[in-house]
C-alpha positions in Angstrom: -17.6 4.5 15.1 -18.8 0.9 15.7 -19.1 0.0 19.4 -17.8 -3.3 20.7 -20.9 -5.0 20.5 -21.4 -3.8 16.9 -18.3 -4.9 15.9 -19.2 -8.6 17.8 -22.3 -8.5 16.1 -20.5 -7.9 12.6 -17.9 -10.5 13.4 -20.3 -13.1 14.0 -22.0 -12.7 10.5 -18.9 -12.7 8.8 -17.6 -15.9 10.3 -21.0 -17.5 9.4 -20.8 -16.5 6.1 -17.2 -17.9 5.6 -18.5 -21.5 7.3 -21.2 -21.4 4.5 -18.5 -20.4 1.6 -16.1 -22.6 3.1 -18.5 -25.9 3.5 -19.8 -25.1 -0.2 -16.3 -24.8 -1.6 -15.4 -28.2 0.3 -18.6 -29.7 -1.0 -17.9 -28.7 -4.6 -14.2 -29.6 -4.5 -13.0 -32.8 -6.7 -10.2 -35.0 -6.1 -8.2 -33.0 -8.2 -8.9 -29.6 -6.9 -9.1 -30.4 -3.1 -5.8 -29.5 -2.4 -6.0 -26.2 -3.6 -9.5 -26.0 -2.0 -8.5 -26.7 1.5 -5.4 -24.4 1.1 -7.5 -21.7 -0.2 -10.2 -22.4 2.5 -7.5 -22.4 5.5 -6.0 -18.6 4.1 -9.2 -17.4 4.4 -9.8 -18.4 7.8 -6.4 -17.4 9.1 -7.1 -14.0 7.2 -10.7 -13.4 8.7 -9.2 -14.5 12.4 -6.2 -11.9 12.0 -8.5 -9.3 10.9 -11.1 -9.7 13.6 -8.2 -9.9 16.2 -6.8 -6.6 14.6 -10.2 -4.8 15.0 -11.2 -6.1 18.6 -7.4 -5.4 20.2 -7.9 -1.9 18.5 -11.4 -1.4 19.8 -10.2 -2.7 23.2 -7.6 -0.4 23.6 -9.7 2.4 22.4 -11.2 2.7 26.2 -14.1 0.3 25.8 -14.0 -0.4 29.4 -14.3 3.2 30.6 -17.9 2.7 31.3 -17.0 -0.6 33.4 -14.6 1.2 35.2 -16.6 4.1 36.0 -19.4 1.9 38.0 -17.2 -0.2 39.8 -16.0 2.7 41.7 -12.1 1.7 40.3 -9.7 1.8 37.8 -9.6 -1.7 36.1 -6.3 -3.1 34.1 -5.9 -2.6 30.4 -7.2 -6.0 28.8 -5.4 -7.3 25.3 -7.0 -9.8 22.9 -4.3 -11.9 24.2 -5.3 -12.1 27.6 -8.6 -12.0 27.4 -8.0 -15.7 25.5 -5.8 -17.1 28.4 -8.2 -15.7 31.2 -11.3 -16.9 29.4 -10.2 -19.9 27.1 -12.6 -22.5 28.9 -15.5 -20.5 28.0 -18.3 -21.9 25.6 -18.3 -20.7 22.0 -21.7 -21.5 21.3 -23.6 -18.7 22.9 -22.9 -15.8 24.9 -23.3 -17.4 28.4 -20.0 -18.8 29.8 -19.6 -22.5 31.0 -20.5 -23.2 34.6 -16.4 -23.9 34.7 -15.7 -20.5 33.7 -13.6 -18.2 36.4 -15.9 -16.4 39.0 -15.3 -12.7 38.4 -13.0 -11.4 40.9 -14.8 -9.8 44.0 -15.4 -6.1 44.1 -15.3 -6.1 40.4 -17.7 -5.2 38.0 -18.1 -8.6 35.6 -16.7 -7.9 31.9 -18.8 -9.2 29.4 -17.4 -8.1 26.9 -13.9 -9.4 27.6 -15.8 -13.2 27.9 -17.2 -12.3 24.5 -13.7 -11.6 23.2 -12.3 -14.6 24.4 -15.1 -16.9 23.1 -14.8 -15.7 19.7 -11.0 -15.9 19.9 -11.4 -19.5 20.9 -14.1 -20.1 18.4 -11.4 -18.9 15.3 -8.6 -21.1 17.0 -10.8 -24.0 16.9 -11.4 -23.5 13.1 -7.9 -23.2 12.3 -7.0 -26.4 14.5 -9.5 -28.2 12.3 -8.0 -26.6 9.0 -4.6 -27.7 10.1 -5.5 -31.4 10.9 -7.6 -31.9 8.0 -4.6 -30.7 5.8 -2.0 -32.7 7.7 -4.0 -36.2 6.7 -4.1 -35.2 3.1 -1.2 -36.2 0.1 0.5 -33.4 -0.9 -0.2 -33.8 -4.7 1.6 -31.1 -5.7 5.2 -32.4 -4.3 4.3 -35.5 -5.7 3.7 -34.0 -9.1 6.6 -32.1 -9.2 8.8 -35.4 -8.0 7.3 -36.9 -11.4 7.7 -34.1 -13.8 11.3 -33.2 -12.7 13.2 -36.4 -14.4 11.4 -35.9 -17.9 12.3 -32.1 -17.8 15.7 -33.3 -17.2 15.8 -35.6 -19.8 14.5 -33.0 -22.6 17.6 -31.0 -21.9 15.7 -27.7 -21.4 15.4 -25.2 -18.4 11.9 -24.9 -17.1 11.0 -21.0 -17.1 8.1 -19.8 -14.9 5.1 -17.9 -16.2 2.7 -16.2 -13.9 0.0 -18.0 -12.6 -2.7 -15.2 -13.6 -5.1 -17.3 -15.9 -2.9 -16.2 -19.0 -0.2 -18.9 -18.3 -1.0 -21.2 -21.9 -0.6 -18.3 -24.0 2.0 -16.6 -21.9 4.3 -19.9 -22.3 3.5 -20.0 -26.1 4.5 -16.3 -26.9 8.1 -17.1 -24.6 8.3 -20.1 -26.6 7.7 -18.5 -30.2 10.2 -15.6 -29.2 12.6 -18.7 -28.5 12.4 -20.4 -32.2 12.6 -16.6 -34.0 8.5 -16.6 -34.8 6.1 -13.4 -34.1 3.1 -14.1 -32.4 1.3 -11.0 -34.3 -0.2 -12.4 -37.5 -2.5 -9.7 -38.3 -2.1 -5.4 -38.4 -4.7 -6.0 -35.2 -2.4 -8.0 -33.1 0.7 -5.4 -33.4 -1.7 -3.4 -30.5 -1.6 -6.1 -28.3 0.4 -7.9 -25.7 2.1 -10.7 -27.0 0.1 -13.2 -24.8 -3.1 -11.4 -25.9 -2.1 -11.5 -29.5 -2.0 -15.5 -28.6 -5.2 -15.6 -27.4 -6.9 -13.6 -30.4 -5.0 -16.1 -32.7 -6.5 -19.2 -31.0 -9.7 -17.7 -31.5 -9.7 -16.5 -35.0 -8.3 -20.1 -35.6 -11.3 -21.7 -33.6 -13.7 -19.3 -35.2 -12.8 -20.2 -38.5 -12.9 -23.7 -38.1 -15.9 -24.6 -35.8 -16.5 -28.1 -37.2 -12.9 -28.9 -35.5 -14.0 -27.7 -31.9 -17.6 -27.7 -31.4 -18.3 -31.1 -30.6 -15.5 -31.1 -28.0 -17.6 -28.2 -26.2 -20.7 -29.9 -26.4 -19.2 -32.7 -24.6 -18.1 -30.6 -21.9 -19.5 -30.8 -18.6 -20.3 -27.2 -18.5 -21.6 -27.0 -21.8 -20.7 -24.0 -23.1 -21.1 -23.1 -26.7 -18.5 -22.7 -29.2 -19.3 -18.9 -29.4 -19.1 -18.1 -25.9 -15.9 -20.2 -25.5 -14.5 -18.3 -28.4 -15.3 -15.1 -26.7 -14.2 -16.0 -23.6 -10.6 -16.9 -24.6 -10.3 -13.9 -26.7 -11.4 -10.7 -24.4 -10.9 -12.7 -20.7 -8.5 -14.5 -18.5 -10.3 -17.8 -19.1 -8.2 -20.7 -18.7 -6.7 -22.3 -22.3 -6.3 -25.9 -22.6 -6.2 -29.1 -25.4 -8.1 -27.1 -28.0 -6.4 -23.8 -27.7 -3.2 -25.5 -28.0 -4.7 -27.6 -31.1 -5.7 -24.3 -32.7 -2.3 -22.6 -32.3 -0.4 -25.4 -33.3 -2.5 -25.1 -36.5 -2.4 -21.2 -37.0 1.4 -20.7 -36.2 2.1 -24.1 -38.2 4.4 -25.5 -35.2 4.7 -28.6 -33.1 3.6 -28.0 -29.2 5.3 -30.5 -27.1 3.7 -30.5 -23.7 5.1 -32.5 -20.7 2.3 -34.1 -18.3 1.3 -36.6 -15.5 4.7 -38.0 -16.5 4.7 -38.2 -20.0 5.2 -36.1 -23.1 2.7 -35.6 -26.0 3.4 -34.1 -29.2 0.8 -32.0 -30.5 0.9 -31.0 -34.2 -1.1 -28.9 -37.1 -4.3 -30.3 -38.2 -4.2 -32.6 -41.2 -0.3 -33.2 -40.5 1.2 -36.4 -39.0 4.2 -36.3 -36.5 7.2 -35.3 -38.8 9.3 -35.2 -36.3 11.4 -32.5 -34.4 14.5 -30.6 -35.8 15.6 -26.9 -36.8 16.1 -27.8 -40.2 14.2 -25.8 -43.2 12.1 -29.0 -43.8 11.1 -29.3 -40.3 8.5 -27.1 -38.8 9.9 -25.3 -35.0 8.7 -27.1 -31.8 7.3 -25.3 -28.9 8.3 -26.9 -25.3 5.6 -26.5 -22.1 5.1 -28.2 -19.1 1.7 -28.7 -17.6 1.0 -29.0 -13.9 -2.5 -30.0 -12.6 -1.6 -29.2 -8.7 1.3 -27.4 -8.5 0.1 -23.9 -8.2 -2.1 -21.9 -6.2 -4.8 -21.2 -8.9 -4.7 -25.2 -9.9 -3.6 -26.0 -13.7 -0.6 -24.2 -14.8 1.7 -24.0 -17.8 5.4 -23.0 -17.8 7.6 -22.6 -21.0 10.3 -24.9 -21.4 13.1 -22.9 -22.6 16.5 -24.5 -24.5 19.8 -24.1 -22.1 21.7 -21.8 -24.5 18.5 -18.9 -24.5 17.9 -19.5 -20.7 
């Protein structure tokens, strides 16, 4: 079982590691991802602070001051993290030596360095949380702005937004939901029959891209990460890799459907390869249209797709 000093040493290492990770995340954040990164960093700091306080409170309540009581010759009043923080909030968080302004130990009692260290650690964690909250308060709420822009478009479409789980499969799950709404199966091969609907959609997109490499490879070569087509196809088929414009184009062609995407305050229609915009309708001469809404900022993982169902179906 860890001693108080061991716990505190571990906490210092964990906090230093967390600060390094937060610095890297913020340094690599873009304007598009900064809000999500800051929210994630604040949550990480909050979780770390609560974990450390809980561990210190448990250790402090387990008799860590017994030695101090025995040497001092009298029983010392039990301490908690909260009371320690209140008594020593003015101590330094830069080292293990209290500031000159720290309260002097009560005459006749042994100085409790453990409580001072607990107070400094709690004060340091509170300062980190305060800085994160202050930074967040000065940032634009991009999610709220985006939502306000999308609501009129959704209302104008005459459809109802159906929430899709933000798990990395959202585009494929939203397409599967829409395909069910227009009465089409997402499972085009016998191998697809053993798969969940969203996974069958992933396999369909991967097969089409693999069969038409010239339509997709140039876009990947121009991307920032430089992923080759074979690697990208494997990620789309076998992992939770996010889907985007390339996958929507592949699915429109593979399923012979139009895909209408509402995003950034506008509406975009994606049609099968080699076809023009033939309109949208339910007649036999019209191919069905799948309706999706795309968000850049509205969800914890960042980019996200939801399904827009017909009101009767919803």
